[in-house]
C-alpha positions as CSV (number, residue, x, y, z in Angstrom):
1,M,-7.3,23.6,-9.1
2,T,-3.7,23.2,-10.2
3,D,-2.8,22.7,-6.5
4,L,-4.8,19.5,-6.6
5,L,-2.9,18.2,-9.6
6,I,0.4,19.2,-8.0
7,F,-0.4,17.3,-4.8
8,A,-1.6,14.3,-6.8
9,I,1.7,14.1,-8.7
10,F,3.5,14.6,-5.4
11,F,1.7,11.6,-3.8
12,A,2.4,9.5,-6.9
13,L,6.1,10.3,-6.6
14,L,6.1,9.4,-2.9
15,A,4.5,6.1,-3.9
16,F,7.4,5.4,-6.3
17,I,9.8,6.2,-3.5
18,C,8.0,3.7,-1.3
19,V,8.3,1.1,-4.0
20,Y,12.1,1.2,-3.4
21,R,11.5,0.1,0.2
22,L,9.0,-2.5,-1.0
23,V,11.7,-4.1,-3.2
24,K,14.7,-3.5,-0.9
25,G,13.1,-3.9,2.5
26,P,15.3,-6.0,4.8
27,T,12.3,-7.7,6.4
28,A,8.9,-8.9,5.3
29,A,7.3,-6.4,7.8
30,D,9.1,-3.5,6.1
31,R,7.8,-4.7,2.8
32,M,4.3,-4.9,4.1
33,V,4.4,-1.4,5.5
34,A,5.8,-0.1,2.3
35,G,3.1,-1.8,0.3
36,D,0.5,-0.2,2.6
37,N,2.1,3.2,2.1
38,V,2.0,2.8,-1.7
39,D,-1.6,1.8,-1.6
40,I,-2.6,4.8,0.5
41,L,-0.6,7.3,-1.5
42,L,-1.9,6.1,-4.8
43,C,-5.5,6.2,-3.5
44,C,-4.9,9.8,-2.3
45,A,-3.4,10.7,-5.7
46,M,-6.5,9.2,-7.5
47,I,-8.9,11.1,-5.2
48,L,-7.1,14.4,-5.8
49,F,-7.0,13.7,-9.6
50,S,-10.7,12.9,-9.5
51,L,-11.4,16.3,-7.8
52,F,-9.2,18.0,-10.4
53,S,-10.7,16.4,-13.4
54,G,-14.3,16.4,-12.2
55,R,-14.7,12.7,-13.1
56,G,-16.1,10.3,-10.5
57,V,-14.7,7.2,-12.1
58,Y,-11.3,7.8,-10.3
59,L,-13.1,7.8,-7.0
60,D,-14.4,4.3,-7.8
61,I,-11.0,3.1,-8.8
62,A,-9.5,4.6,-5.5
63,L,-12.1,2.8,-3.5
64,I,-11.4,-0.5,-5.2
65,C,-7.7,0.0,-4.8
66,G,-8.2,0.7,-1.1
67,L,-10.3,-2.4,-0.6
68,F,-7.6,-4.5,-2.3
69,G,-5.0,-2.9,0.0
70,I,-7.0,-4.0,3.1
71,I,-7.4,-7.5,1.7
72,D,-3.6,-7.6,0.9
73,T,-2.7,-6.4,4.4
74,I,-4.9,-9.1,6.1
75,A,-3.5,-11.8,3.8
76,V,0.1,-10.9,4.3
77,G,-0.4,-10.4,8.0
78,R,-1.9,-13.9,8.4
79,Y,0.9,-15.4,6.3
80,L,3.6,-13.7,8.5
81,D,1.7,-14.8,11.7
82,K,1.6,-18.4,10.6
83,K,5.1,-18.3,9.4
84,G,6.2,-17.1,12.9
85,R,4.1,-19.7,14.7
86,F,5.5,-22.6,12.6
87,H,9.0,-21.3,13.0
88,N,8.6,-21.1,16.8
89,A,7.1,-24.6,17.0
90,D,9.9,-26.1,15.0
91,S,12.5,-24.4,17.2
92,D,10.9,-25.8,20.4
93,H,11.4,-29.4,19.3
94,H,15.1,-29.0,18.6
């Protein structure tokens, strides 16, 4: 059982390392990928902690966190897509 807790802590630490890329990413796409990684790693950590503690509430939180991550990815992807289209349309006129 302590293995689950060790892996949960490891996933949480990896998420904090990805936060560095989220803040310092050179492009918006790098930041988006880092945000997805943070979301996935934190969900995995919560699932493992739920198995360790025997409480199902952490599974619910992990599910909600995963759903917000999907919505976030779709929203940022659409924003970046529109930004690229507007940028290309402006450059064609000049």
